[in-house]
N, C-alpha and C positions, 0 to 999 in steps of 0.2 A: 531779882530785886523786887519786881512788882508783886510776886507771890509773898515775899517777906512782909512788904508793906501792907498788903491785903490781910494777911494773917494777923499782923499786929493790930490793925484797925478793928478786925472782928473780935480779937481777944479784949481789946480796950472797951468795945461796946458791951461785951458780956460782963466785964468786971464792973463797969460804971453804971450800967442800967439794967442789969439782970439779963436773963436769956430771952426776954420778950422781943427786943428789937432785932437781935441776931436771928431769931427764928422767923420773925416777920419778914426779914430781908430775903429769906430763902423761899417764901411762899409765892405762888403765881400771882401776878398783879393784872388788874384790868385798867384800861385807860378810860378816865372819865371825860365828859364833854368840856369841862373847865374846872375852875376852882373858886372857892370863896376865900378871900383874903381879908385880913383885918389890918388897918393902919393906925398908928398912934402918932400924934404930934406931941412930942415931949415938952414943948414950950407951953402950950395952953392946956394940955391934958385931954384933948378931944380925940375920940376914936371914931372910925368909920369902917363899915364893911363894904367890900366890893366883890362883884361877880365878874370873872374874866374867863372867856372861852379860850381853849387851846389855840396857840398861835397868835392871839390878839395882844395888842398893846394898849394901855390906858394910863392916863395920868391919875396917880393916887397921891393925895396930899400935895407934895411938891416934887414928886419923882415920877419917871416913866417906868412902868412895870410891864414886862413882856412875859407871858406864860408860855413855856414850851409845851408842857403837858402835865397833867395831874394823874397819878396812879393810886389805886387803892387795892387792898387784898380781894382777890376774886371770890373767895368764900364769905366775905364779910364787907358788904358795901358801906356800912357805917364805921368801918375800922379805920385804921391809921392812913392818912393821906400823905403822899410824897409828891411834891411839885417842883419842876425845874423852872427857875425864875431868872430873869436878867433885869436888873434894876439900874437905871441910868439917871444922871442929872439932865434935866430937860434943856438947860442952856448950853452946857459944854459937851454933852453927849458922853461924858466920862462914866464908865461902868463902876457902880458902887458895890454891886453884888452880882455874882453869876454862879449858880449851882443849885443843888437840890435842897429843899427845906422839908423837914419832917414835922407834921402837925403835932404829934405827941411830944416831940423834943425840939421846940423851936430854937433853943440855945445851942443845939448841937452844931448847926451851921447857920449863923444868923447874919442879918444885915448889920454892918458896923457904920452907923451914921449918927452925927451929933444931934440932929433934931428929930429925925423920923425913925420909926420902927415899923416893919411890915412882916407879917407871918401868915402861914397857911392855917385855915380852920378845917376845911374838908374839901373833897372833890364834889363836883356836880354830877350826879348819876343819871338825871333825866332832863 
């Protein structure tokens, strides 16, 4: 069953976004020191960029963001970043998002929040 789901997901990626993402997923990746994230407050339209180290938690706008790690293609440090994020409500601790975000396709796996939007820009390499 897992192989079927994985094959269907890979086929879907190829059909919807071309061969680039599927090929990128099979390349060796390097772990960066952290990630640069951008946050948007949808109510007032303000954006802010944040740098977050791997394993660190910080408050961004009105949410707590934890970065597991950020990866990028080994042969292309300026290439596509993949970051594992956990985003929680600071008051209740309820998880709003947990998973991998892809810098080139932020809508592929996005935070679903009424007021805030957070996405990955790139990995920090030095």
